[in-house]
DRENDO-1510 file (C-alpha; in Angstrom, 1 decimal, always signed):
<recs>
REC; n; res; u; v; w
REC; 1; UNK; -9.2; -15.2; +36.0 .
REC; 2; UNK; -9.1; -14.5; +32.3 .
REC; 3; UNK; -5.6; -13.6; +31.2 .
REC; 4; UNK; -5.0; -10.1; +29.9 .
REC; 5; UNK; -4.8; -10.3; +26.1 .
REC; 6; UNK; -1.4; -9.3; +24.6 .
REC; 7; UNK; -1.7; -6.2; +22.3 .
REC; 8; UNK; -1.3; -7.2; +18.7 .
REC; 9; UNK; +1.7; -5.0; +18.1 .
REC; 10; UNK; +3.5; -6.2; +21.2 .
REC; 11; UNK; +2.8; -9.7; +20.0 .
REC; 12; UNK; +4.3; -8.9; +16.6 .
REC; 13; UNK; +7.4; -7.5; +18.3 .
REC; 14; UNK; +7.9; -10.5; +20.5 .
REC; 15; UNK; +7.3; -12.9; +17.5 .
REC; 16; UNK; +10.1; -11.2; +15.5 .
REC; 17; UNK; +12.4; -11.3; +18.5 .
REC; 18; UNK; +11.7; -15.0; +19.0 .
REC; 19; UNK; +13.0; -15.6; +15.5 .
REC; 20; UNK; +16.3; -13.9; +16.6 .
REC; 21; UNK; +15.5; -10.6; +14.9 .
REC; 22; UNK; +16.2; -7.5; +17.1 .
REC; 23; UNK; +13.4; -5.0; +17.1 .
REC; 24; UNK; +12.8; -1.3; +17.8 .
REC; 25; UNK; +9.7; +0.9; +17.9 .
REC; 26; UNK; +8.4; +2.8; +14.9 .
REC; 27; UNK; +6.0; +5.7; +15.2 .
REC; 28; UNK; +2.4; +4.6; +15.6 .
REC; 29; UNK; +0.8; +4.1; +12.1 .
REC; 30; UNK; +4.1; +5.1; +10.4 .
REC; 31; UNK; +7.3; +3.6; +9.0 .
REC; 32; UNK; +9.6; +6.1; +10.6 .
REC; 33; UNK; +11.6; +5.2; +13.8 .
REC; 34; UNK; +10.2; +6.5; +17.1 .
REC; 35; UNK; +12.4; +8.9; +18.9 .
REC; 36; UNK; +14.6; +11.7; +17.6 .
REC; 37; UNK; +16.8; +11.7; +14.4 .
REC; 38; UNK; +20.5; +12.2; +14.7 .
REC; 39; UNK; +20.3; +15.9; +13.6 .
REC; 40; UNK; +18.1; +16.6; +16.6 .
REC; 41; UNK; +19.9; +14.4; +19.2 .
REC; 42; UNK; +19.9; +16.1; +22.6 .
REC; 43; UNK; +23.0; +14.0; +23.7 .
REC; 44; UNK; +21.3; +13.1; +27.0 .
REC; 45; UNK; +19.8; +10.0; +28.4 .
REC; 46; UNK; +20.4; +7.0; +26.2 .
REC; 47; UNK; +22.4; +9.2; +23.8 .
REC; 48; UNK; +24.7; +10.7; +26.5 .
REC; 49; UNK; +27.7; +9.1; +24.9 .
REC; 50; UNK; +26.6; +9.8; +21.3 .
REC; 51; UNK; +23.5; +9.3; +19.3 .
REC; 52; UNK; +22.1; +5.8; +19.4 .
REC; 53; UNK; +20.6; +4.8; +16.1 .
REC; 54; UNK; +17.6; +2.5; +15.8 .
REC; 55; UNK; +20.1; -0.3; +14.8 .
REC; 56; UNK; +21.9; +0.2; +18.0 .
REC; 57; UNK; +18.7; +0.4; +20.1 .
REC; 58; UNK; +17.2; -2.8; +18.7 .
REC; 59; UNK; +16.8; -5.6; +21.2 .
REC; 60; UNK; +15.8; -9.2; +21.6 .
REC; 61; UNK; +15.1; -8.8; +25.3 .
REC; 62; UNK; +11.4; -9.7; +26.0 .
REC; 63; UNK; +11.3; -7.5; +29.2 .
REC; 64; UNK; +12.5; -4.4; +27.3 .
REC; 65; UNK; +10.1; -5.1; +24.4 .
REC; 66; UNK; +7.2; -5.5; +26.8 .
REC; 67; UNK; +8.1; -2.2; +28.6 .
REC; 68; UNK; +8.2; -0.3; +25.3 .
REC; 69; UNK; +5.1; -1.7; +23.5 .
REC; 70; UNK; +2.9; -1.5; +26.6 .
REC; 71; UNK; +3.4; +2.3; +26.6 .
REC; 72; UNK; +1.9; +2.9; +23.1 .
REC; 73; UNK; +0.8; +1.3; +19.8 .
REC; 74; UNK; +4.2; +1.4; +18.2 .
REC; 75; UNK; +4.8; -0.3; +14.8 .
REC; 76; UNK; +7.7; -2.8; +14.8 .
REC; 77; UNK; +11.0; -2.3; +13.0 .
REC; 78; UNK; +13.5; -5.1; +12.5 .
REC; 79; UNK; +17.1; -4.1; +12.4 .
REC; 80; UNK; +18.2; -6.2; +9.5 .
REC; 81; UNK; +22.0; -6.0; +10.0 .
REC; 82; UNK; +22.0; -7.2; +13.6 .
REC; 83; UNK; +19.4; -9.8; +12.7 .
REC; 84; UNK; +21.8; -11.3; +10.2 .
REC; 85; UNK; +19.2; -10.7; +7.5 .
REC; 86; UNK; +19.2; -9.3; +4.0 .
REC; 87; UNK; +15.7; -8.5; +2.9 .
REC; 88; UNK; +14.8; -8.0; -0.8 .
REC; 89; UNK; +12.1; -5.4; -1.1 .
REC; 90; UNK; +9.9; -5.8; -4.2 .
REC; 91; UNK; +7.9; -2.7; -4.6 .
REC; 92; UNK; +5.0; -1.8; -6.9 .
REC; 93; UNK; +4.5; +1.5; -8.8 .
REC; 94; UNK; +3.1; +4.4; -6.8 .
REC; 95; UNK; +0.8; +5.6; -9.5 .
REC; 96; UNK; +0.2; +5.7; -13.3 .
REC; 97; UNK; +3.2; +8.0; -13.8 .
REC; 98; UNK; +5.6; +5.6; -12.0 .
REC; 99; UNK; +6.8; +3.7; -15.1 .
REC; 100; UNK; +9.9; +1.5; -15.6 .
REC; 101; UNK; +13.0; +3.0; -17.4 .
REC; 102; UNK; +13.7; +1.8; -20.9 .
REC; 103; UNK; +16.0; -1.1; -19.8 .
REC; 104; UNK; +13.1; -2.6; -17.9 .
REC; 105; UNK; +10.4; -2.0; -20.4 .
REC; 106; UNK; +7.6; -4.5; -20.3 .
REC; 107; UNK; +7.8; -5.2; -16.5 .
REC; 108; UNK; +5.0; -4.3; -14.1 .
REC; 109; UNK; +6.7; -4.1; -10.7 .
REC; 110; UNK; +9.6; -5.2; -8.6 .
REC; 111; UNK; +8.6; -8.9; -8.6 .
REC; 112; UNK; +8.8; -8.9; -12.4 .
REC; 113; UNK; +12.2; -7.3; -12.3 .
REC; 114; UNK; +13.5; -9.8; -9.7 .
REC; 115; UNK; +12.1; -12.7; -11.7 .
REC; 116; UNK; +14.0; -11.4; -14.8 .
REC; 117; UNK; +17.2; -11.2; -12.7 .
REC; 118; UNK; +16.8; -14.8; -11.6 .
REC; 119; UNK; +16.2; -15.9; -15.2 .
REC; 120; UNK; +19.4; -14.1; -16.3 .
REC; 121; UNK; +21.3; -15.8; -13.5 .
REC; 122; UNK; +19.9; -19.2; -14.6 .
REC; 123; UNK; +18.2; -19.6; -11.2 .
REC; 124; UNK; +14.7; -20.1; -10.1 .
REC; 125; UNK; +12.8; -17.5; -8.2 .
REC; 126; UNK; +13.7; -18.0; -4.5 .
REC; 127; UNK; +10.2; -17.9; -3.0 .
REC; 128; UNK; +10.6; -20.6; -0.3 .
REC; 129; UNK; +11.6; -18.2; +2.4 .
REC; 130; UNK; +9.9; -16.1; +5.0 .
REC; 131; UNK; +7.9; -13.5; +3.0 .
REC; 132; UNK; +5.8; -10.5; +4.1 .
REC; 133; UNK; +3.3; -8.7; +2.0 .
REC; 134; UNK; +3.7; -4.9; +2.4 .
REC; 135; UNK; +0.9; -2.5; +3.0 .
REC; 136; UNK; +0.8; -1.5; -0.7 .
REC; 137; UNK; +1.0; -5.0; -2.0 .
REC; 138; UNK; +4.7; -5.4; -2.5 .
REC; 139; UNK; +6.8; -8.2; -1.0 .
REC; 140; UNK; +9.6; -8.5; +1.5 .
REC; 141; UNK; +11.7; -11.7; +0.9 .
REC; 142; UNK; +13.8; -12.5; +4.0 .
REC; 143; UNK; +17.2; -14.2; +3.6 .
REC; 144; UNK; +19.9; -15.1; +6.0 .
REC; 145; UNK; +23.0; -13.0; +5.1 .
REC; 146; UNK; +26.2; -14.9; +4.3 .
REC; 147; UNK; +28.7; -15.3; +7.1 .
REC; 148; UNK; +31.9; -13.2; +6.7 .
REC; 149; UNK; +30.2; -10.5; +4.7 .
REC; 150; UNK; +28.6; -7.3; +6.0 .
REC; 151; UNK; +26.4; -6.4; +3.2 .
REC; 152; UNK; +24.7; -3.0; +3.3 .
REC; 153; UNK; +21.3; -2.1; +1.9 .
REC; 154; UNK; +20.8; -0.8; -1.6 .
REC; 155; UNK; +18.2; +1.2; -3.5 .
REC; 156; UNK; +17.7; +0.3; -7.2 .
REC; 157; UNK; +21.1; -1.4; -7.6 .
REC; 158; UNK; +19.5; -4.6; -8.7 .
REC; 159; UNK; +16.9; -3.0; -10.8 .
REC; 160; UNK; +13.7; -0.9; -10.9 .
REC; 161; UNK; +11.5; -1.3; -7.8 .
REC; 162; UNK; +14.0; -3.7; -6.2 .
REC; 163; UNK; +15.7; -2.5; -3.0 .
REC; 164; UNK; +17.5; -4.4; -0.3 .
REC; 165; UNK; +17.8; -3.9; +3.4 .
REC; 166; UNK; +20.8; -5.1; +5.4 .
REC; 167; UNK; +23.3; -3.3; +7.6 .
REC; 168; UNK; +22.4; +0.3; +8.1 .
REC; 169; UNK; +18.7; -0.3; +7.5 .
REC; 170; UNK; +15.5; -1.9; +8.7 .
REC; 171; UNK; +12.2; -3.3; +7.6 .
REC; 172; UNK; +8.7; -2.9; +8.9 .
REC; 173; UNK; +7.7; -6.1; +10.6 .
REC; 174; UNK; +4.6; -8.2; +9.9 .
REC; 175; UNK; +1.8; -7.0; +12.1 .
REC; 176; UNK; +2.5; -3.4; +11.7 .
REC; 177; UNK; -0.1; -1.0; +10.3 .
REC; 178; UNK; +0.7; +2.0; +8.1 .
REC; 179; UNK; -2.0; +4.2; +6.6 .
REC; 180; UNK; -4.7; +1.8; +7.7 .
REC; 181; UNK; -3.1; -1.2; +5.9 .
REC; 182; UNK; -1.2; -4.0; +7.5 .
REC; 183; UNK; +2.0; -5.9; +6.8 .
REC; 184; UNK; +1.1; -9.6; +6.7 .
REC; 185; UNK; +3.0; -12.8; +6.5 .
REC; 186; UNK; +2.6; -14.4; +3.1 .
REC; 187; UNK; +4.8; -17.4; +3.6 .
REC; 188; UNK; +5.7; -18.5; +7.2 .
REC; 189; UNK; +8.9; -20.4; +6.9 .
REC; 190; UNK; +12.5; -20.0; +8.1 .
REC; 191; UNK; +14.6; -17.4; +6.3 .
REC; 192; UNK; +16.5; -19.2; +3.6 .
REC; 193; UNK; +20.2; -18.6; +2.9 .
REC; 194; UNK; +20.9; -15.7; +0.6 .
REC; 195; UNK; +21.6; -17.2; -2.9 .
REC; 196; UNK; +25.2; -16.9; -3.8 .
REC; 197; UNK; +24.6; -15.2; -7.1 .
REC; 198; UNK; +22.5; -12.6; -5.4 .
REC; 199; UNK; +25.2; -12.1; -2.7 .
REC; 200; UNK; +27.8; -11.6; -5.4 .
REC; 201; UNK; +25.7; -8.9; -7.1 .
REC; 202; UNK; +25.3; -7.0; -3.8 .
REC; 203; UNK; +29.0; -7.3; -2.8 .
REC; 204; UNK; +30.8; -3.9; -3.2 .
REC; 205; UNK; +33.7; -3.8; -5.6 .
REC; 206; UNK; +37.2; -4.1; -3.9 .
REC; 207; UNK; +39.1; -1.0; -3.1 .
REC; 208; UNK; +41.4; +0.3; -5.8 .
REC; 209; UNK; +44.8; -1.4; -6.0 .
REC; 210; UNK; +47.5; +0.5; -4.1 .
REC; 211; UNK; +50.0; +2.5; -6.0 .
REC; 212; UNK; +53.4; +3.3; -4.5 .
REC; 213; UNK; +54.1; +6.8; -3.3 .
REC; 214; UNK; +57.1; +7.0; -5.6 .
REC; 215; UNK; +55.0; +6.1; -8.7 .
REC; 216; UNK; +52.3; +8.5; -7.6 .
REC; 217; UNK; +54.8; +11.4; -7.1 .
REC; 218; UNK; +56.2; +10.7; -10.5 .
REC; 219; UNK; +52.8; +10.9; -12.1 .
REC; 220; UNK; +51.8; +14.1; -10.3 .
REC; 221; UNK; +54.2; +16.5; -12.0 .
REC; 222; UNK; +52.6; +19.8; -11.3 .
REC; 223; UNK; +51.4; +18.7; -7.9 .
REC; 224; UNK; +49.0; +21.5; -7.0 .
REC; 225; UNK; +47.1; +21.4; -10.3 .
REC; 226; UNK; +47.0; +17.6; -10.3 .
REC; 227; UNK; +45.8; +17.4; -6.7 .
REC; 228; UNK; +43.1; +20.0; -7.3 .
REC; 229; UNK; +41.8; +18.2; -10.4 .
REC; 230; UNK; +41.9; +14.9; -8.5 .
REC; 231; UNK; +40.0; +16.3; -5.6 .
REC; 232; UNK; +37.3; +17.8; -7.8 .
REC; 233; UNK; +37.1; +14.6; -9.9 .
REC; 234; UNK; +36.5; +12.4; -6.9 .
REC; 235; UNK; +34.0; +14.8; -5.5 .
REC; 236; UNK; +32.2; +14.8; -8.8 .
REC; 237; UNK; +32.0; +10.9; -8.7 .
REC; 238; UNK; +30.4; +11.1; -5.3 .
REC; 239; UNK; +28.0; +13.8; -6.4 .
REC; 240; UNK; +26.9; +11.6; -9.4 .
REC; 241; UNK; +26.7; +8.3; -7.5 .
REC; 242; UNK; +23.4; +6.5; -7.9 .
REC; 243; UNK; +21.3; +5.9; -4.9 .
REC; 244; UNK; +22.5; +2.7; -3.1 .
REC; 245; UNK; +26.1; +3.2; -4.4 .
REC; 246; UNK; +26.8; +6.5; -2.6 .
REC; 247; UNK; +28.6; +5.1; +0.4 .
REC; 248; UNK; +30.8; +2.8; -1.6 .
REC; 249; UNK; +31.7; +5.6; -4.0 .
REC; 250; UNK; +32.5; +7.9; -1.1 .
REC; 251; UNK; +34.8; +5.3; +0.5 .
REC; 252; UNK; +36.6; +4.7; -2.8 .
REC; 253; UNK; +37.0; +8.5; -3.3 .
REC; 254; UNK; +38.6; +8.8; +0.1 .
REC; 255; UNK; +40.9; +5.9; -0.6 .
REC; 256; UNK; +42.0; +7.4; -3.9 .
REC; 257; UNK; +42.6; +10.8; -2.4 .
REC; 258; UNK; +44.4; +9.3; +0.6 .
REC; 259; UNK; +47.3; +8.5; -1.7 .
REC; 260; UNK; +47.6; +12.2; -2.5 .
REC; 261; UNK; +47.5; +13.0; +1.2 .
REC; 262; UNK; +50.4; +10.5; +1.8 .
REC; 263; UNK; +52.3; +12.1; -1.1 .
REC; 264; UNK; +51.9; +15.5; +0.5 .
REC; 265; UNK; +49.9; +16.9; -2.4 .
REC; 266; UNK; +46.7; +17.3; -0.3 .
REC; 267; UNK; +45.9; +17.6; +3.4 .
REC; 268; UNK; +43.6; +15.2; +5.2 .
REC; 269; UNK; +41.5; +18.2; +6.2 .
REC; 270; UNK; +41.0; +19.3; +2.5 .
REC; 271; UNK; +39.9; +15.8; +1.5 .
REC; 272; UNK; +37.6; +15.4; +4.5 .
REC; 273; UNK; +35.9; +18.8; +4.2 .
REC; 274; UNK; +35.4; +18.5; +0.4 .
REC; 275; UNK; +34.0; +14.9; +0.5 .
REC; 276; UNK; +31.8; +15.6; +3.6 .
REC; 277; UNK; +30.2; +18.6; +1.9 .
REC; 278; UNK; +29.2; +16.5; -1.1 .
REC; 279; UNK; +28.1; +13.5; +1.0 .
REC; 280; UNK; +25.8; +15.5; +3.1 .
REC; 281; UNK; +24.3; +17.2; +0.1 .
REC; 282; UNK; +23.6; +13.6; -1.3 .
REC; 283; UNK; +21.7; +12.9; +2.0 .
REC; 284; UNK; +24.1; +10.6; +3.7 .
REC; 285; UNK; +24.1; +10.7; +7.5 .
REC; 286; UNK; +26.9; +12.7; +8.9 .
REC; 287; UNK; +28.2; +9.8; +11.1 .
REC; 288; UNK; +28.1; +7.4; +8.2 .
REC; 289; UNK; +29.9; +9.8; +5.8 .
REC; 290; UNK; +32.6; +10.6; +8.4 .
REC; 291; UNK; +33.3; +6.9; +9.0 .
REC; 292; UNK; +33.6; +6.1; +5.2 .
REC; 293; UNK; +35.9; +9.0; +4.6 .
REC; 294; UNK; +38.0; +8.3; +7.6 .
REC; 295; UNK; +38.3; +4.5; +6.9 .
REC; 296; UNK; +39.2; +5.2; +3.2 .
REC; 297; UNK; +42.0; +7.6; +4.1 .
REC; 298; UNK; +43.3; +5.3; +6.8 .
REC; 299; UNK; +43.4; +2.2; +4.7 .
REC; 300; UNK; +45.1; +4.1; +1.9 .
REC; 301; UNK; +47.7; +5.3; +4.5 .
REC; 302; UNK; +48.3; +1.8; +5.7 .
REC; 303; UNK; +49.0; +0.6; +2.1 .
REC; 304; UNK; +51.2; +3.6; +1.6 .
REC; 305; UNK; +53.2; +2.7; +4.6 .
REC; 306; UNK; +53.6; -0.8; +3.3 .
REC; 307; UNK; +54.9; +0.6; -0.1 .
REC; 308; UNK; +57.5; +2.6; +1.7 .
REC; 309; UNK; +58.7; -0.3; +3.9 .
</recs>
C-alpha cells in the first residue's frame, strides 16, 4: 500500500519541532496566529483559566501537531522565546517611499544595516547559522539565545529594517506561504550562538539605582506638586518611547514611581491607572502592561524596604 503523503505544512511544523522549536498554527495564507486575540477571549475551553497566548500554546508534541495541521492548511509559527531562539529579522523596503532615515543614508535594506552594525563592532557578518528567506525577500537569521538572559523582541532598536524576535514574539517558519509566496530555508545549519556583542546591544538597561525613602522625602518638598509632576513626566516617557523600547520604559517608569508610592506621595492605584492608560494607547497588550507595571512597583517596594531596614 502506498503511504499517505504528509501535507507540506504539517511536514514544516514537524520539522521545526524536531529541531526543538515549539510551534503553533497561523491562519492559512497569513502571518497572524490562528484563534482569537486576547481582547476577544471567551474565557472558555483552553482559556478557561485565562487567555492562552500563542507562546503558551506552542508545542513540540508530534501527536498534537498532527491533530492540528491535519484539520487545515495552517501556516507555522515558531514561538521564539520557548524555543530558546533570538531571530534577527532583516527586512526590505515595502515600496519606493520606504526610505532610510538620515543616519542610515546610503543603505538599501536591513541586511545592509546589519552588515554596518557588524563592521562597527569589528565583527564579521554572522551568516553561518540557520537562515530563512522571507516571502518578500528579507532574511531571518536564527541564533540560540544566551543562557541566563530572557531577551525580548525589538523593532528598530538595532537600526532601520532590523527587528528581532525572542520572548513575547514569534517567526513564520520555513514552508509557510503568505500572499502566494513561501518562506524558504536559505542555509540549513544548526542555529549558532547569539554573538556576545549583539546580545549586549539587546540587553535592557538595568533598573534605576534605589534611593532611600528618607532622601526621597527630603527631595520632595511640596509632595503633591512634585508627585504630580513626576507622574506626568514618567507617563510622558512611556508615551514617547520608541517601538521596541516601550515595555522597558514602562517598567522603569513604574519602578521610579514606586519610590513615591513607598514615600506616601502617590497611591499604587494612581500610578497603575495612569501608566496603564498610556501603555494601552501605545498598543501594548493589557496583560503585558499590567505585569511590567506591577513588577516595577514591587521591585521598587522591595528596595525601599531594604533601605528602611
